[in-house]
C-alpha positions as CSV (number, residue, x, y, z in Angstrom):
1,M,-14.4,-6.7,2.3
2,C,-12.6,-4.6,-0.3
3,H,-8.9,-4.4,-0.2
4,N,-5.8,-3.0,-2.0
5,I,-3.1,-5.0,-3.8
6,I,0.3,-3.3,-3.7
7,D,2.7,-4.3,-6.4
8,G,6.3,-3.7,-5.6
9,R,9.9,-4.8,-5.4
10,Y,11.1,-7.0,-2.6
11,H,14.7,-6.6,-1.5
12,T,16.1,-9.9,-0.2
13,Q,19.2,-8.4,1.5
14,C,17.3,-5.9,3.8
15,F,13.8,-7.5,3.6
16,H,12.2,-4.3,2.6
17,F,9.3,-3.9,0.2
18,V,9.2,-0.9,-2.1
19,E,5.8,0.0,-3.5
20,M,5.5,0.6,-7.2
21,A,1.7,0.5,-7.9
22,T,-1.6,0.0,-6.0
23,R,-4.9,-1.3,-7.3
24,S,-8.2,-1.9,-5.5
25,V,-10.2,-5.2,-5.4
26,D,-14.0,-4.7,-5.1
27,C,-15.8,-7.2,-2.8
28,L,-19.1,-6.4,-4.6
29,R,-21.0,-6.4,-1.3
30,P,-23.9,-4.1,-0.9
31,D,-23.0,-3.3,2.7
32,C,-19.4,-2.3,2.0
33,L,-18.8,1.4,1.9
34,F,-15.9,1.0,-0.6
35,S,-17.8,-1.3,-3.0
36,S,-19.2,-0.2,-6.3
37,R,-22.4,-2.1,-5.3
38,H,-22.8,-0.1,-2.0
39,V,-26.6,0.4,-1.7
40,H,-26.7,3.6,0.3
41,P,-26.0,7.1,-1.0
42,V,-22.8,9.1,-0.5
43,G,-22.3,10.1,3.2
44,C,-23.8,6.8,4.4
45,R,-24.3,6.7,8.2
46,N,-25.8,3.2,8.4
47,S,-24.2,1.3,11.3
48,Q,-24.6,-2.0,9.5
49,C,-22.3,-1.0,6.6
50,I,-18.7,-2.1,6.6
51,R,-16.5,1.0,7.1
52,L,-13.0,-0.6,6.9
53,M,-11.0,-2.2,4.2
54,N,-9.1,-5.4,4.7
55,Q,-5.3,-5.1,5.2
56,P,-3.5,-4.5,1.9
57,V,-1.8,-7.4,0.2
58,K,1.8,-7.0,-0.9
59,N,2.5,-8.6,-4.3
60,P,6.3,-8.7,-5.0
61,I,6.4,-8.4,-8.8
62,R,10.2,-7.9,-8.7
63,V,12.7,-9.5,-6.4
64,S,16.0,-7.7,-6.0
65,P,19.1,-9.4,-4.3
66,S,20.4,-5.9,-3.2
67,N,19.4,-3.5,-0.4
68,C,16.6,-1.0,-1.0
69,P,17.4,2.6,-2.0
70,N,16.8,3.8,1.6
71,C,19.2,1.3,3.1
72,I,21.8,2.1,0.5
73,H,21.4,5.8,1.3
74,K,21.5,5.2,5.0
75,S,24.7,3.1,4.7
76,L,26.3,6.0,2.9
77,G,25.6,8.3,5.8
78,G,22.7,10.2,4.4
79,P,19.3,10.9,6.2
80,I,16.4,8.8,5.1
81,G,13.4,10.6,3.4
82,H,14.9,14.1,3.7
83,A,16.3,16.3,1.0
84,Q,19.8,17.6,1.9
85,A,20.0,21.3,2.3
86,A,21.9,23.2,-0.4
87,K,25.2,24.7,0.8
């Protein structure tokens, strides 16, 4: 089956993986909905066709000995993933 490869930075202190880029790998199977060689037209309803991708593969292209930005922000008392309101 087709799958995605996620390149990113692995933080050894907090064990988090921060995504940087994603690319797809084509399985080249004619019965895979995500393949460039899929034999059926757009909107395929054939029950024999594969409709799910495999789990993405994490590829650590950088290894950092520090905490990730979210963990650093959290340790400083800030909320994760939310912009702070202007005063």
